[in-house]
N, C-alpha and C positions, 0 to 999 in steps of 0.2 A: 640526536639528541640528549644523549649520553655524556656528551662532549660537551656542550652547551650547560648540561646541569653543573657539571663538575667547574665549571668557569665561573658561572654564577654563586656557585659555594664558596672559589676562592676569592671572589671578587666582595662577598659578603663579609669572609673573616677578616679580610684585610681591612675594609672598612670599619668594622666592630673595634677592632683593635685601638685606632684611632681615634675615637669620638669619647673626651674625658670630661670636654668642657661643662660648668655647672654654670646656669643662666634662668633668667626668667620667662617661665611659660607667659602666652600668654591668657587674657582674662577668660577667652572662650572656652579654653581649653581646663585651666582652673575650675570654670564653674563644673564642666562636665566630670572632672573629677571629683567635686564635692558630691554630685548626685549618688544615692543611697543604690547601691547595686541590686540590680534586679538577680531572683534566681535562676540559675539555669541548668540544664543535667549535665551529673558529674561526667560527660566526656564531653562536654564543649568546650574547647580551648581557650576562646576568645569570644569578644560582643562588637561587634561595633556600634560606638555610640553615638557616632554622628559622619554622614556622607553626603557633605554638602556642595554641589557642583553649580556653575554661572556661566555659562555662556554666551558671549556678545558678538553679533554679528557686526560690522559697520559697511558704510556705502561702497569701500574702495572693495568688499569680498572676503576681508579677515576675520578669524574669527580668534579671538581672546578666552583661552578658558581658564578658569581660579577656582581654586577646588580647596576642601578641608576634609581632611579625615581623623577621625579618632578612635583608639579603639582601648576595652580593657583587658590585659592577658589575666586570664582567669588559670591557667596551669601554665608550666614550665614549657608544654610542647608549643605554647602559644604565643612563643618568643618570635618566630617569623614575622608577625604582624608590625615588629618595631620596626621593619624595613620599606620603603616606599619603592617602588619602581614604577619610572616613568619616561613611558616611550617617547620617541621624537625622530626626526628623519630634518633630510636638507629643506623638505618646505616647512620644517615647524621650527620651533626658539622654543626652547626652556627659558622664562624669563628670571624663575627664581622657584627653589623649594628651600623648605625649612622644616625641621622633626625637634620636635620635645618630648620629655617623658618626665612624669611626676609618680614619682615611687609611692606605696602605699603609707612609707615613712614621713612621704612630704620634701623628698630632698628631688631637687628639679635638675633637668637636664638638656643640652641643646646641642643642637648637630646644623651646621649652617650651608649654604650652596654651596662652598670650598671645599667642605666636607664629603661630598657626594664623591661617587666614583662613577666615570663612562666607561660604557662597553658596547660592542656591535652586537644585534640580537640574531644576525647572520648565523644559521645554523647548517644550512645543506647548499647553501649558495656559495659561490666563488665571491664573491660581493656583494653585500648590499648597505645600502644607507639606514639602514632600522637600525637606530640604536637605543638606550634608553640608560637613564640616573638611576643609579641607587643611593640611597638616602638609607643611614641606620643609627638608630638612637639608644646610647645606651641608656642604663637601668631599666629595661624592661622585663622585670622578673613579675611570675605571679602577684596580681595584687595592682601592679602599675598601670597607669594607662598612659598613651603614647600619642601623638598628635601630630599631623604635618600639612603644610599649607604650600601651594604652588601654583604658577602661572605659566600658561604657555601661549604660543601664539601661531597661529598657521594660514596658510590660504591653502582651501582645500579644494580638490580636484571636483568634488561633487558636495551640497550644499546640504548635508544631512549630519544628524547626530544620532548618538544611541546612547540612554538612558541606563545602566543596569544597576538595579536596585536590591536585587534579592542574591545572595549569596550563599557558600556553604558555612555561616556561620549565623546568627541571629545579629538583625539589624535594629536599633533600637528607634532609628530616624535618619530618614533620606529625603535631602529634596534636591529639588532641579529649576535652576529659574533660566529662562531662554529671553535675552535681548535684542531684537530685531530693529532695523528702519521702520518706521510707520509705512512707509510703502510697501514694504514685505510680506509677501503673507508664510503663516506657517500652517504645516499639518500634522498630527499627532498619532501615531499609530501602537496599540498597545499590543504586547505578546505575553502570553499566560500569567494576564492578571486583567481584572477589569476594568473598565477607561474608565479614569477619573478624572472632572474638569477641572482645569488650569484658575488659581485666581488670578486677578490682571490688577500688578500693582503698577502705576505709574507708566503703563506702553509694557510692564515687562510680563510674561507669564511665568505661574510659579505652581509647581507639583510638590505637594512631601505628603510621604508615607511613614507609618509607623508600626512598631512592632510587627515588623516581615521576617515569619518564621526562615530557618534554614533548609535549603536541598541538603538533606542527608545522605552521607554513603549508603550505599546497599546494593547487596550482591548484585549484577548485571540489570540494574537500574539503565534505561534511558541515560545518554550523556547531559551531563551539567547544564550544556548550551541550550537544550532542547526543554527542559524543564522550569529554567529561573526565569522569575519575571523581567521585563523590560521595557521601554517605550523607545519606539524609534521618530523622532521629529525629521520632518522635511522645511525648508524654507526657501521661495524662491523672489527672484525678483526681474522684471523685464530686464534689467542690464545684465544679467547672468544667465539668459535662458540656457544656453550651453552645456551649464553645469546643473540642471535641477531636473527631476523627473517627478510625476505624482503615478505611475503605475507600473508595470514590468515590461509591456509595450515601449514604453517612451523611455525606460532603463536602457531596454537590448539595446534601442536606438543609439544611447549613448554609448553602447560599449561596440556597434558598429562602427559609430564615426571614429572612436578610440582607436579602433583596428586600422581603420583607413588605407594603406596602401602597401601592406605589411604582408599582402599575398604577393608579392612579387615572385618573379622567377628569371633565373640565369643559363645562357645556356648551359650549363653544366650542368643544371639542376636538371634540365629539359632531357639533355643525353641521356642522364640517369634514370628517369623515369623510362626510357624507350626501352632502354635497357633490360630492368626490372621487370616494365610490366607491356611487353609490345603488344601489339595489334592482334597479333595469332594467338593469343591467351583467351580464355574465358573471362567473362566479365568480373566472374567473382574470384577469380582468382587471379586477376590486376590489381584487384582493390585488396585483395590478403596480400601481396608482395610488396604493398605501397607502405599497406600498415605495419608489416614487420619490420621494413627498413626502419620507419618512424620510431618501431618500440626497441630493437635490436641494435641499430647503428648507431645513434644520436645519442649520447651519453648523456646522463643528467647532472648539469650544471647551469646555476641562476647566476647572473649576473643583475642587479637591481636596484636602479637609481632612479629617484624620484618614480616618476609615471609609470616608469619600469617596471614595478611593483604591478600595473594593471597593463601594460601595454606591452604586446609581444615582438621580440625583433624580428626585423622582416626574414624573412623563410629564404630566400639566398644567402644571407648572414648564416643563418643557424645551418643550413646546408655545408656552407663553405666551413665552419669553423666544425661541425659534425657535433655540437653541444649546445645544451638550452634547455630552458627549466619545462613545467608541461606546458606552460600555453606558448612556447615556441614551438615545442614538438609538434603539437596540435595544430600550430601556423603551420608550418611545414607539408605535413600531412596533407592540409587543406590545398595548398599550394600546388603539389603532386598530383593530386588525386584530377583537380581542374583540368591537369595536362591531357586525362584520358575522358572526359567529358563527365567525371562524375562530381556534384554537386556536394557542399558535406556543410558543417555548421558547427563553430565552436561553440564551447557550453560551460560556460563558469557552472559551477557546483560548491556545497559544501558537503564533506565527507563525515561528518558526523550525522547519522541520521536522526530527522524529525527536529533539527533546528528548521528546517524549512518546511512546512503543508501547504496545502491548497488554500488556507486562510491566512496564511505570513504576509505580512506587509511588502512593499517593493524595497529592498537593500543589497548593500554593497558587502553582507556577511558571507562570502564565496571563499574558501580559502585553496581552491584546485581550478584547473580548467583539462575538461577532455573534448571530444568529436562525436558529431551523430551525422554517418554518411547516408547519403538517399541511396537505398538498396535497388540495384536494377529487380523487377518486376521476374518471378520463377527463375532464380539464381541458384537457388537450391533446393534440394525438398526435404533437406533436413530442418526440423525446425531450431533455431538460433534462439538461445534465453535472454540475447541482446538485443532482439529485433522490437523495436517498438511502431506501432501503429498512432501516425498522428491524423488528423481530421483534414489539416491544413496541407502538411510539408510531406504526409503520405509513408512508405517503410521508409524506417530511420534506421541502422546499425549504430548503435550507442559502443565504441571502441574508445580505450584508456591509452594513449602512446605510450604514458609514463610507467606505468606498472609491467616489466618485462616478464613474470611470473604467469599471469592470465590470458589464455590463448583468445585470437581472433575469434570474435562469435558468441564471449563472454564478456558480464561485468564485473568488477572485481566485489567482492561483498560487501565493502565499507559505501559504496556507489549505490547498489539494489537498493529500491524502493525510495531513492531520495528523490528532490526536487532540481531540477537543474535550468537554466535561462538557456532555452535555444535561442541565439543571434544570426538573425537571419540580416537583409541587406537594408532594410528600413525601419529595422525593430524585432518583433522574438513574442516568447509566451515563457513563461514557466511552465514544466512538462515534467510530469510522474515517470519516474524509469522504473523499468519491468524488474519483478522479484524474479530469480530464479525458480526452480521446482523442488520440489526434498528430493528429487531422484537425481537431482542434475550436480549435487551435491552430496557422494555416496564415501562411504568405507565400508569396504567388503572384507575380513579378514577369512580365510582359512587357515586351520591348525589340523597339523598331523601330530600327535603328542604320544608322549608313552610314561606308563606309572610303574612306578617299579615295588616292589614287596617294602621297600624301607619306607616308602611315603615321595619318595624322589621324582620330580615331574621334569619330563626332559621331550624335546622335540622342535617342530620350526612351526611359523607361522608366515603368512604372505599375508600383506594388507594390499589392495589394490583402493587408489583414491582419486577420486574424480573432483573437478568444480574447485569449490571455496578448498575442500580438506587437500586437494592437491597442492593448490599454490600456497599455501603455509606452509607445507614441507618442503617448496622446493628448494626454500635457501638451506637446505643439507647440504647442498651440490657445493658449498662456498665457503664450507668448513672442513676442517682435519677429519680424516677417520677417527681420530683417537677421538675428535669433540663427539661426530658422529654417534660415536658408540655412548657417551656421557648421556647425550638426548635420550637415547632410546632409553636407557638406564633410568633416566627421569619419567616419561612414559609409563615404562614397565610399572615403577616404583610405587604405582599412585593405588598396584591391584594385589602385587606381588612383594613377600620379602623372603630374605634369603638366598633371593637369586643371582644368576651371572649370565652377563652376554655372550656366548661361546662366539655368535658371527653375525655382521650386519650389513645389507647391502641395499643400493639405493638405485633403481633401476626407471633411466625415463626420465632423469633428472634436470635434461638438458634440453629435453623433446615438450617441451609445453602442450604440444598438440595431441601427445600420447597421453595416457594415465599414468599416474606414476605411481609406481612399484617398492612397495619396503619388504624386504625378506630379513627376518632374524631367529637365529637360533638360541636356546636359552634353557639352562638346568637349574631349578628350584627345588634347595634342601628341603626335607618335611611339610612339602606341600599337601598330602595326606595325611592328618590326622588321627594316629593309633586310635583306638577304645576295646580295651580287651582284645579279642577276637577278630573285631571289626578295625573296618578302613572308613573314614571319613572324608570325601572327595567332594570339593567344589567344583562343578560343570564351567560354570563364569570362570575363565583364567584371566583374560587380558581385556581390554576394551571397557574402560569405566565410562558410562554412560549416562547417569542420571546427572540432572542439574544440581545446582548448588543454594540451598533454601536454607535463611536461617529462622527456624521455628520459635527462638526465644522471645522474639517481640513481633508487633502489627508490621507487616508489608504496606509501604507508603507508597511503593511506586509500581508501576508495570515492570513484568519481567522481560528483558529483552536478549534472545538468539542472535547470533550474527550472521546466521542465513538459515532457511530449511536446509532440513537434511535428513538422509538416512544411513544409518548405521547397523552394520549384519553382523552376524558371526556365526560360522559354521564350522566347529571343533569337534574332531573327535580324540578320543583319547582310549588308547590301548589301556586294559586291564593288568595288571600282574598275573602271571602263573599262578594257579592254585586259589583264585580269587573270583567271585561270581555276584551280580549285583542281588543286593537284596531289598533295596527302598529306592525309587526315585523320585523327585520333588514332583510335583505338582504340575500342571502346566501354568503358565502365567498370563494374564491379558489385560491387559488399562486399554480405554479407548475413551476417547474424549473428540471435541470438534476441533481441537487443533492440533491433535497428536496421537500416537497408538505406541504403545509397546506389546509385544508377542514374545515366549518363551517357550522352549518345548525340549524334556531331555529325554532319551531312550536308548535304550538297550539293542544293541546290533551285535550280535555273536560274541565277540569279548570285549565288544568295545563299545564305552557310552560316547554316545553322537548327542550333541548339544547344538541348537537352534536359536536365536536370539534375532527379533530386527527393532529396531527404535526407529520411529520416525516423528519429526516435527514437520506440519504444515506452513505456522504461523512463526513470525520472529517476534512480534509484539503480543503478550497474552498480556491481557485487560488486568487492571487492577480487580476488578469485580468475579473474573474468572481464577482466583488466586487459590481458594481452597481447590480447585478442580486440579491445578497445577501442582499443589501442595499433596494433593493425595496420587496424583499418578507417579511424582518423587519417590513419595514413601514405598508406593508398590514395586515401585523396580527397586530402589536400594533394597527391600526385604526379598526380592528374586535373585538378587546378585549374590546374595549370603547362604541362599538354598545349597544342603549338601545330599550327596547320592551316597548312602551305604554299600558299602562292599562288607563281603563276610569268607571267609575261608569255604571252600568248598571242601564238601566229604569224600 
């Protein structure tokens, strides 16, 4: 993603250096520029004055899109809106794109189609035909109005369209027009917005909205796509029945037809299955062995041309090449599992939690593919967090062969609680994937530390990480020892000052079936504070736990954690010779339906023993529980700062 960002920035720099032509702006943009500017908050960088989209479907099944955009730049940070990015591929043609700007002083600039720069949107793919035109307009300073007009033509794989009318900036007017042949039918679905009835003018359906509030940036809010209002419209014709759907079952049937014969096998593939999973192995171990092969031995690399963005490559080809993207890896695993008599189902999924819910209309908004494996009865006595019980398809184990940091039996955190489309032979259904428990995602820290008379603290901490916490830290194995130390310094720097990391060790980084262990030694100068004959020492040494909450303004959205979790510390601090405990912090407890926090500091001989546990049972805290969450964070933050008082012994 970083390479792509740098590449786009370079394109925009080159584009902006060449656009200096002065020309007449169209009347529709001039009229908008003359409008009195509305008042917005000081941190609003730009406002979308007009977003006008017109989709025309002809009898050949072709779609022509015509669009207009107009922005008013309010602050220098809003200059990015002077660039239009227009995506296309081999099935889509951009007929034209133009842009203009009108400065606050009335000077007009124009950017023509020939001024645009084309670039590939390929990020992780070896090759993809996804491209974009970038058109940047000069003169876009604070107070300027910039506008764009474009048209593109394409032949879609499925007849639907999405009207995304809510943005991260205010929208003053947004209009969508749909023109379809009289023999066609259409259906509109509304997401995160009340349903609106369209006007019908000369056979065209027209929807219009005004004064749409922005989706504000907020710490730990749900993903933008899960909050923003949009309309999904599907259109159907008897002539193109294979390209239409009206529910999740028919969309799954479309996927099943698309997959067709990609689950083929070759002699070499069949031999590999027998080598990896002979019949003498237990059923679960056979499945695990094939899953590990798809996960570890097939390199992630995507070649996506046309329908290849949705249709997997044949399993035999993926096996022979030893590479493929997410849907290719899932396809290969499905083909290998079939060789040992195990059924499985491909599952397109959206990795942004909350974009799909049980109320979501059917649409092609998925960005990833995983697999559901029909699990043999009584295969294991251990309860697996990835196990899903479906009333129709039975016991299913959800597995992502693309993520090589998450072990068999677990689901990556960004897929937990999401909705995925289970694709069976002739249809399917939208299923709600399970969420792991708080106990399955745990950090346990055990520390043996020593406090010196001058206030220096030194010692060793061992962190044992499971589930989510293990997966996010396993990337440490791929960086140098020096960089690992920098990562550890960054983590400790959240709670410590004047420290140095003396040593750092990662255990089981390559064995994803075992808990990840981090061991580190450190020294902190002036950790304890002198107060005359007293030493003030904070028992909570490492492990910043409380969430972030901006209390300076009202909360707008629910608060989202990545996963349920349990975070616990057991720290022992040996006291310096000649000192004894004079005062200990009171025990702390904060208990709410969604989570709990406890801590306790005790004297044990010549040591302090500190224990705390922070458990969060839910990932999404609704807005009506925000005061409870704020109180919980406040109690945690207060407890984290508490001091034990030591005094010199007589």
